[in-house]
KOLDREN-40535 format. One line per field, with one value per residue (C-alpha): x, y, z; residue number from 0; chain; residue in one letter. Coordinates in nm, 3 decimals, always signed. Each point is the difference from the previous one (the first is absolute). Example, Ala and Ser with C-alpha at 12.3 -4.5 7.8 and 13.67 -1.06 7.14 Angstrom:
KOLDREN-40535
x <- (+1.230, +0.137)
y <- (-0.450, +0.344)
z <- (+0.780, -0.066)
n <- (0, 1)
chain <- (A, A)
res <- (a, s)
END
This chain:
KOLDREN-40535
x <- (+4.776, +0.054, +0.044, -0.223, +0.181, -0.023, -0.161, -0.259, -0.066, -0.134, -0.236, -0.168, +0.011, +0.263, -0.203, +0.146, +0.140, +0.136, +0.226, -0.144, +0.096, +0.224, +0.167, +0.194, +0.082, +0.156, -0.251, -0.027, +0.135, +0.112, -0.035, -0.194, -0.246, -0.036, -0.066, -0.239, -0.181, -0.004, -0.084, -0.312, -0.028, +0.007, +0.136, +0.172, +0.162, +0.288, +0.382, +0.197, +0.252, -0.197, -0.171, -0.323, -0.283, -0.013, +0.303, -0.069, +0.171, +0.069, -0.106, -0.388, -0.118, -0.108, -0.358, +0.094, +0.180, -0.272, -0.314, +0.172, +0.017, -0.365, -0.077, +0.184, -0.152, -0.337, -0.319, +0.043, +0.365, +0.253, +0.327, +0.268, +0.244, +0.318, +0.105, +0.143, -0.079, -0.180, -0.081, -0.329, -0.093, -0.385, -0.221, -0.020, -0.307, -0.129, -0.231, -0.275, +0.067, +0.360, +0.274, +0.276, +0.230, +0.336, +0.251, -0.195, -0.097, +0.352, +0.200, -0.168, -0.069, -0.166, +0.094, -0.167, +0.263, +0.050, -0.223, -0.294, -0.317, -0.352, -0.180, +0.096, +0.286, -0.183, -0.339, -0.229, -0.375, +0.002, -0.156, +0.157, +0.326, +0.316, +0.278, +0.233, +0.335, +0.035, +0.104, -0.093, +0.185, -0.227, +0.261, -0.248, -0.027, -0.287, -0.327, -0.079, +0.235, -0.307, -0.289, -0.229, -0.377, -0.199, -0.268, -0.173, -0.115, +0.298, -0.113, +0.092, -0.027, -0.222, -0.152, +0.289, +0.315, +0.133, +0.428, +0.247, +0.284, +0.197, +0.340, +0.013, +0.148, -0.108, +0.185, +0.009, -0.328, -0.144, -0.328, -0.138, +0.278, -0.198, -0.382, -0.280, -0.318, -0.140, -0.354, -0.080, -0.234, +0.195, +0.325, +0.314, -0.301, +0.166, +0.290, +0.288, +0.303, +0.193, +0.323, +0.043, +0.174, -0.068, +0.224, -0.031, -0.281, -0.096, -0.431, -0.049, +0.183, -0.283, -0.266, -0.234, -0.299, -0.064, -0.249, -0.015, +0.390, +0.223, +0.318, +0.204, +0.313, +0.114, +0.120, -0.014, +0.295, -0.138, -0.282, -0.074, -0.385, +0.074, +0.028, -0.286, -0.288, -0.212, -0.276, -0.146, -0.250, +0.084, +0.336, +0.168, +0.292, +0.242, +0.331, +0.045, +0.193, +0.041, +0.188, +0.163, -0.292, -0.169, +0.173, -0.064, -0.192, -0.173, -0.069, -0.019, -0.143, +0.181, -0.322, -0.294, -0.283, -0.206, -0.122, -0.362, +0.007, +0.399, +0.181, +0.307, +0.169, +0.301, +0.129, +0.217, +0.022, +0.298, +0.134, -0.220, -0.090, -0.355, -0.246, +0.081, -0.319, -0.228, -0.304, -0.229, -0.128, -0.368, +0.034, +0.390, +0.130, +0.331, +0.110, +0.306, +0.133, +0.218, +0.094, +0.272, +0.073, -0.174, -0.116, +0.168, -0.096, -0.107, -0.423, -0.237, -0.052, +0.320, +0.135, -0.225, +0.119, -0.287, -0.305, -0.292, -0.281, -0.162, -0.334, +0.056, +0.334, +0.153, +0.346, +0.182, +0.330, +0.243, +0.131, +0.290, +0.227, +0.312, +0.213, +0.143, -0.250, -0.035, +0.229, +0.253, +0.234, -0.280, -0.094, -0.349, -0.090, -0.281, -0.309, -0.257, -0.319, +0.002, -0.340, -0.152, -0.315, -0.098, -0.362, -0.180, +0.082, -0.234, -0.041, +0.363, +0.139, +0.283, +0.279, +0.341, +0.281, +0.154, +0.328, -0.113, +0.355, -0.034, +0.235, -0.131, -0.110, -0.276, -0.336, -0.236, -0.164, -0.274, -0.089, -0.361, -0.275, -0.136, -0.381, -0.214, +0.052, +0.352, +0.231, +0.334, +0.234, +0.348, +0.225, +0.227)
y <- (+6.942, -0.319, -0.155, -0.255, -0.314, +0.131, -0.333, +0.069, +0.351, -0.042, -0.273, +0.227, +0.284, +0.198, +0.024, +0.211, -0.176, +0.142, -0.205, -0.006, -0.391, -0.072, -0.400, -0.113, -0.381, -0.222, -0.061, -0.165, +0.255, +0.092, -0.288, -0.265, +0.243, +0.162, -0.336, -0.087, +0.282, -0.002, -0.343, +0.034, +0.342, +0.198, +0.309, +0.099, +0.164, -0.071, +0.146, +0.284, -0.183, -0.281, +0.072, +0.024, +0.161, +0.225, +0.001, +0.099, +0.310, -0.045, +0.338, +0.046, -0.355, -0.290, +0.103, +0.249, -0.241, -0.254, +0.279, +0.132, -0.351, -0.048, +0.277, -0.034, -0.374, +0.130, -0.204, -0.382, +0.108, -0.258, +0.125, -0.235, +0.114, -0.189, -0.190, +0.248, +0.205, +0.320, +0.284, +0.189, +0.344, -0.002, -0.229, -0.206, +0.029, -0.253, +0.108, -0.181, -0.356, +0.042, -0.247, +0.029, -0.302, -0.086, -0.204, -0.208, +0.095, -0.071, +0.198, +0.246, +0.246, +0.312, +0.191, +0.283, +0.269, +0.299, +0.280, -0.234, +0.179, -0.176, -0.268, -0.296, -0.134, -0.070, +0.121, +0.031, +0.138, -0.239, -0.308, -0.355, +0.060, -0.255, -0.020, -0.345, -0.037, +0.253, +0.095, +0.306, +0.055, +0.375, -0.022, +0.146, +0.353, -0.126, -0.044, -0.290, -0.224, -0.027, +0.277, -0.091, +0.185, -0.025, +0.245, -0.031, -0.263, -0.100, +0.148, -0.376, -0.348, +0.077, +0.044, -0.184, +0.234, -0.380, +0.120, -0.231, -0.031, -0.354, -0.063, +0.368, +0.026, +0.302, +0.058, +0.259, +0.195, +0.302, -0.130, -0.285, -0.172, -0.081, +0.185, -0.072, +0.222, +0.270, +0.268, -0.234, -0.266, -0.305, +0.187, -0.210, -0.278, -0.267, +0.051, -0.273, -0.053, -0.257, -0.100, +0.294, +0.106, +0.241, +0.036, +0.260, +0.198, +0.260, -0.057, -0.288, -0.210, -0.026, +0.270, -0.149, +0.203, -0.132, -0.200, -0.305, -0.095, -0.295, +0.001, -0.326, -0.102, +0.313, +0.037, +0.262, -0.016, +0.292, +0.301, +0.181, +0.006, -0.337, -0.257, -0.029, +0.300, -0.191, +0.294, -0.051, -0.208, -0.356, -0.034, -0.330, -0.051, -0.330, -0.131, +0.339, +0.036, +0.246, +0.021, +0.212, +0.259, +0.266, +0.091, -0.031, +0.331, -0.029, -0.364, -0.061, -0.352, -0.185, +0.048, +0.227, -0.135, +0.317, -0.108, -0.116, -0.358, +0.024, -0.395, -0.054, -0.345, -0.137, +0.260, +0.048, +0.229, -0.076, +0.182, +0.341, +0.231, -0.051, -0.235, -0.229, +0.054, +0.262, -0.013, +0.287, -0.026, -0.173, -0.322, -0.048, -0.357, -0.124, -0.356, -0.206, +0.303, -0.048, +0.259, -0.081, +0.174, +0.343, +0.219, +0.249, -0.257, +0.218, +0.095, -0.233, +0.236, -0.031, -0.322, -0.213, -0.241, +0.127, +0.269, +0.033, +0.298, -0.028, -0.245, -0.249, -0.113, -0.320, -0.120, -0.269, -0.056, -0.018, +0.164, -0.056, +0.139, -0.102, -0.229, +0.297, +0.253, +0.293, +0.178, +0.066, +0.169, +0.303, -0.002, -0.146, -0.278, -0.149, -0.182, +0.020, -0.127, -0.225, +0.182, +0.353, +0.073, +0.380, +0.090, -0.329, -0.013, -0.198, -0.265, -0.147, -0.294, -0.042, -0.310, +0.050, -0.258, +0.131, -0.214, -0.099, +0.009, +0.380, +0.218, +0.319, +0.221, -0.229, +0.017, -0.182, -0.105, +0.239, +0.320, +0.173, -0.149, -0.001, +0.070, -0.324, -0.037, -0.129, -0.250, -0.016, -0.292, +0.086, -0.360, +0.039)
z <- (-4.610, -0.146, -0.300, -0.154, -0.200, -0.404, -0.148, +0.257, -0.070, -0.364, +0.143, +0.250, -0.271, +0.191, +0.317, +0.337, +0.253, +0.377, +0.175, +0.328, +0.169, +0.241, +0.030, +0.273, -0.080, -0.266, -0.312, -0.305, -0.259, -0.348, -0.218, +0.211, +0.128, -0.342, -0.155, +0.306, -0.069, -0.428, -0.038, +0.157, -0.202, +0.386, -0.031, +0.359, +0.296, +0.160, +0.163, -0.174, -0.250, -0.037, -0.306, +0.040, -0.140, +0.291, +0.225, +0.363, +0.197, +0.365, +0.107, -0.085, +0.023, -0.181, -0.043, -0.258, -0.283, +0.054, +0.042, -0.372, -0.149, +0.112, -0.170, -0.299, -0.049, +0.013, +0.110, -0.063, +0.048, +0.221, +0.112, +0.172, +0.266, +0.002, +0.308, +0.332, +0.241, -0.058, +0.223, -0.102, +0.192, -0.129, -0.140, -0.350, -0.160, -0.207, -0.336, -0.178, -0.080, +0.075, +0.105, +0.247, +0.012, +0.207, -0.011, +0.299, +0.360, +0.162, -0.339, -0.041, +0.317, +0.016, +0.351, +0.124, +0.036, +0.281, -0.057, -0.183, -0.076, -0.092, +0.126, -0.197, -0.192, -0.238, -0.075, -0.329, -0.098, -0.269, -0.148, -0.067, +0.102, +0.072, +0.249, +0.019, +0.146, +0.207, +0.386, +0.172, +0.328, +0.113, +0.306, +0.239, -0.235, -0.219, +0.085, -0.281, -0.176, -0.296, +0.003, -0.278, -0.003, -0.249, -0.035, -0.372, -0.243, -0.224, -0.357, -0.138, +0.070, +0.247, +0.251, +0.260, +0.084, +0.113, +0.029, +0.003, +0.313, -0.043, +0.239, +0.138, +0.339, +0.247, +0.357, +0.301, -0.142, +0.266, -0.060, -0.267, -0.228, -0.262, -0.052, -0.302, +0.029, -0.189, -0.008, -0.336, +0.112, +0.114, -0.025, -0.165, -0.137, -0.060, +0.061, +0.063, +0.264, -0.019, +0.159, +0.201, +0.355, +0.210, +0.334, +0.263, -0.095, +0.251, -0.085, -0.207, -0.217, -0.245, -0.008, -0.272, +0.003, -0.384, -0.136, -0.191, +0.085, -0.048, +0.217, +0.048, +0.096, +0.245, +0.365, +0.256, +0.274, +0.252, -0.048, +0.307, -0.114, -0.116, -0.310, -0.239, +0.002, -0.248, -0.038, -0.362, -0.069, -0.180, +0.027, -0.058, +0.227, -0.036, +0.182, +0.177, +0.337, +0.294, +0.312, +0.235, -0.024, +0.261, +0.303, +0.389, +0.002, -0.330, -0.118, -0.337, -0.188, -0.261, -0.226, +0.043, -0.242, -0.007, -0.357, -0.093, -0.190, +0.064, -0.086, +0.228, -0.099, +0.160, +0.199, +0.287, +0.279, +0.224, +0.341, -0.017, +0.329, -0.126, -0.150, -0.281, -0.219, +0.084, -0.190, -0.030, -0.342, -0.092, -0.198, +0.046, -0.080, +0.162, -0.097, +0.057, +0.244, +0.330, +0.330, +0.151, +0.370, -0.132, +0.269, +0.266, +0.256, +0.289, -0.166, -0.152, -0.270, -0.187, +0.121, -0.237, -0.298, -0.147, +0.075, -0.155, +0.015, -0.299, -0.170, -0.196, -0.010, -0.098, +0.169, -0.007, +0.133, +0.333, +0.234, +0.259, +0.272, -0.034, +0.317, +0.206, -0.082, -0.256, -0.185, +0.248, -0.295, +0.014, +0.355, -0.061, +0.220, -0.244, -0.059, +0.283, -0.237, -0.308, -0.108, +0.129, -0.071, +0.044, -0.019, -0.050, -0.355, -0.203, -0.296, +0.074, -0.159, +0.228, +0.015, +0.184, +0.172, +0.267, +0.169, +0.273, +0.140, +0.059, +0.267, +0.183, -0.076, -0.172, +0.164, -0.238, -0.286, -0.051, +0.171, -0.090, -0.167, -0.389, -0.080, -0.009, -0.391, +0.033, +0.066, +0.231, -0.023, +0.185, +0.085, +0.234)
n <- (0, 1, 2, 3, 4, 5, 6, 7, 8, 9, 10, 11, 12, 13, 14, 15, 16, 17, 18, 19, 20, 21, 22, 23, 24, 25, 26, 27, 28, 29, 30, 31, 32, 33, 34, 35, 36, 37, 38, 39, 40, 41, 42, 43, 44, 45, 46, 47, 48, 49, 50, 51, 52, 53, 54, 55, 56, 57, 58, 59, 60, 61, 62, 63, 64, 65, 66, 67, 68, 69, 70, 71, 72, 73, 74, 75, 76, 77, 78, 79, 80, 81, 82, 83, 84, 85, 86, 87, 88, 89, 90, 91, 92, 93, 94, 95, 96, 97, 98, 99, 100, 101, 102, 103, 104, 105, 106, 107, 108, 109, 110, 111, 112, 113, 114, 115, 116, 117, 118, 119, 120, 121, 122, 123, 124, 125, 126, 127, 128, 129, 130, 131, 132, 133, 134, 135, 136, 137, 138, 139, 140, 141, 142, 143, 144, 145, 146, 147, 148, 149, 150, 151, 152, 153, 154, 155, 156, 157, 158, 159, 160, 161, 162, 163, 164, 165, 166, 167, 168, 169, 170, 171, 172, 173, 174, 175, 176, 177, 178, 179, 180, 181, 182, 183, 184, 185, 186, 187, 188, 189, 190, 191, 192, 193, 194, 195, 196, 197, 198, 199, 200, 201, 202, 203, 204, 205, 206, 207, 208, 209, 210, 211, 212, 213, 214, 215, 216, 217, 218, 219, 220, 221, 222, 223, 224, 225, 226, 227, 228, 229, 230, 231, 232, 233, 234, 235, 236, 237, 238, 239, 240, 241, 242, 243, 244, 245, 246, 247, 248, 249, 250, 251, 252, 253, 254, 255, 256, 257, 258, 259, 260, 261, 262, 263, 264, 265, 266, 267, 268, 269, 270, 271, 272, 273, 274, 275, 276, 277, 278, 279, 280, 281, 282, 283, 284, 285, 286, 287, 288, 289, 290, 291, 292, 293, 294, 295, 296, 297, 298, 299, 300, 301, 302, 303, 304, 305, 306, 307, 308, 309, 310, 311, 312, 313, 314, 315, 316, 317, 318, 319, 320, 321, 322, 323, 324, 325, 326, 327, 328, 329, 330, 331, 332, 333, 334, 335, 336, 337, 338, 339, 340, 341, 342, 343, 344, 345, 346, 347, 348, 349, 350, 351, 352, 353, 354, 355, 356, 357, 358, 359, 360, 361, 362, 363, 364, 365, 366, 367, 368, 369, 370, 371, 372, 373, 374, 375, 376, 377, 378, 379)
chain <- (A, A, A, A, A, A, A, A, A, A, A, A, A, A, A, A, A, A, A, A, A, A, A, A, A, A, A, A, A, A, A, A, A, A, A, A, A, A, A, A, A, A, A, A, A, A, A, A, A, A, A, A, A, A, A, A, A, A, A, A, A, A, A, A, A, A, A, A, A, A, A, A, A, A, A, A, A, A, A, A, A, A, A, A, A, A, A, A, A, A, A, A, A, A, A, A, A, A, A, A, A, A, A, A, A, A, A, A, A, A, A, A, A, A, A, A, A, A, A, A, A, A, A, A, A, A, A, A, A, A, A, A, A, A, A, A, A, A, A, A, A, A, A, A, A, A, A, A, A, A, A, A, A, A, A, A, A, A, A, A, A, A, A, A, A, A, A, A, A, A, A, A, A, A, A, A, A, A, A, A, A, A, A, A, A, A, A, A, A, A, A, A, A, A, A, A, A, A, A, A, A, A, A, A, A, A, A, A, A, A, A, A, A, A, A, A, A, A, A, A, A, A, A, A, A, A, A, A, A, A, A, A, A, A, A, A, A, A, A, A, A, A, A, A, A, A, A, A, A, A, A, A, A, A, A, A, A, A, A, A, A, A, A, A, A, A, A, A, A, A, A, A, A, A, A, A, A, A, A, A, A, A, A, A, A, A, A, A, A, A, A, A, A, A, A, A, A, A, A, A, A, A, A, A, A, A, A, A, A, A, A, A, A, A, A, A, A, A, A, A, A, A, A, A, A, A, A, A, A, A, A, A, A, A, A, A, A, A, A, A, A, A, A, A, A, A, A, A, A, A, A, A, A, A, A, A, A, A, A, A, A, A, A, A, A, A, A, A, A, A, A, A, A, A, A, A, A, A, A, A)
res <- (m, q, e, k, n, t, g, r, r, a, l, l, r, g, t, a, v, a, a, t, a, a, v, a, a, p, f, v, g, g, a, s, a, a, e, a, a, t, t, s, g, l, p, w, v, g, p, a, g, s, g, a, t, w, e, v, n, t, t, t, g, a, q, g, a, i, n, t, a, l, n, a, v, g, p, q, g, a, v, f, v, a, a, g, t, y, y, v, k, a, p, i, v, l, l, d, k, q, t, l, v, g, a, g, p, l, s, t, l, l, k, a, a, s, g, f, t, g, g, a, m, v, t, g, t, a, t, r, m, c, i, r, d, i, g, l, d, a, v, n, l, a, a, n, g, v, n, l, q, i, a, t, k, p, t, q, y, g, p, d, p, a, p, w, l, c, r, v, f, v, a, n, t, t, s, d, g, i, y, l, g, g, a, y, p, g, g, q, r, e, y, k, l, t, d, c, r, v, e, k, a, g, g, w, a, y, n, l, q, s, s, d, g, f, v, s, g, c, s, a, q, g, g, d, a, g, g, y, l, i, g, g, g, n, t, k, m, w, g, c, k, a, y, g, t, g, s, g, t, a, p, g, p, a, f, k, v, a, s, s, r, a, t, i, v, g, c, e, a, q, d, t, y, g, c, g, f, e, v, s, g, r, a, a, t, l, s, g, c, t, a, d, s, t, g, v, g, t, t, d, r, y, s, a, g, f, f, v, e, a, d, v, v, n, i, d, g, c, s, f, q, r, n, g, g, g, a, s, w, i, g, a, l, g, m, r, w, a, l, h, l, s, g, v, p, d, y, l, s, v, r, l, v, s, d, p, d, r, p, a, p, f, q, g, t, v, l, g, a, a, g, s, h, s, s, i, s, v, l, g)
END
């Protein structure tokens, strides 16, 4: 068992704490970590001997100390985890309106340990949660880095659950890196993802089944299923990028726009085993987006800059295949078509520019046909 800092004991009304965290890296400890936490009024978790409110134990896993801290501060509480590498053996569970704060995504790193049980490293079914400045390495032991699923309407400040992830880095999951959804209509409605990164996910890097979300400045490197699956309605995304997605046997797109009324601005798909942008959601708008050397290169279906199978779609962007071929660093051959239309979608407005200096396997600018209420222009 750990001992809590004496000064903190009175503040937290004598809450009993189990010492259950593990650490294996340099950390901001002692006075510096305490100052960082207390200046912002946050109780904190740190290694044994650091003077943390909740100190860690290398045997049972860091999730115990962090969960104890979250339970102690209660709804609307926040917990700071000092810099260091901490090993977890089960999920960290967020409560209603709570905030989990690290020293930075490359400074505070939570890693799944051998024997990890549970689906996600960080999870929760409450509302209005916030996770920021923290890194999550699943080490191919945990399914997700973050999995937040909402089943009920918020009791306060409704109706939107609205979680916020900021500067959260996720790596090496066996399934989706970050998953947002739930049985409540719209799932994590009005969620916000800013400056996050997912790499080497076993499923989608980002599986966003919630609606009315805002996604900005995020990146995906890898993702066996693809980069971003945008499943909820009315999602707004800008300044995001995905590359290295999919595989030779299961081509995955950089962006799968399955949401109705999604707006995607200034995003880039580069060097993928699937199409750059796949649009299957009605009334989507893509503006200023770039597809660069996207596609496995051996089939038309998975080798386009933009693949469209939905009606009422507006696209304005560019697609090109670089000299020397496709994503040779992952083994993909690259783009065959700038625009691939599937199933004769209608009410399309498409304006694309495709570099005329294109090496193989480029076949042409447009494959397929649109309905009679459409306007299609691809220069190149």
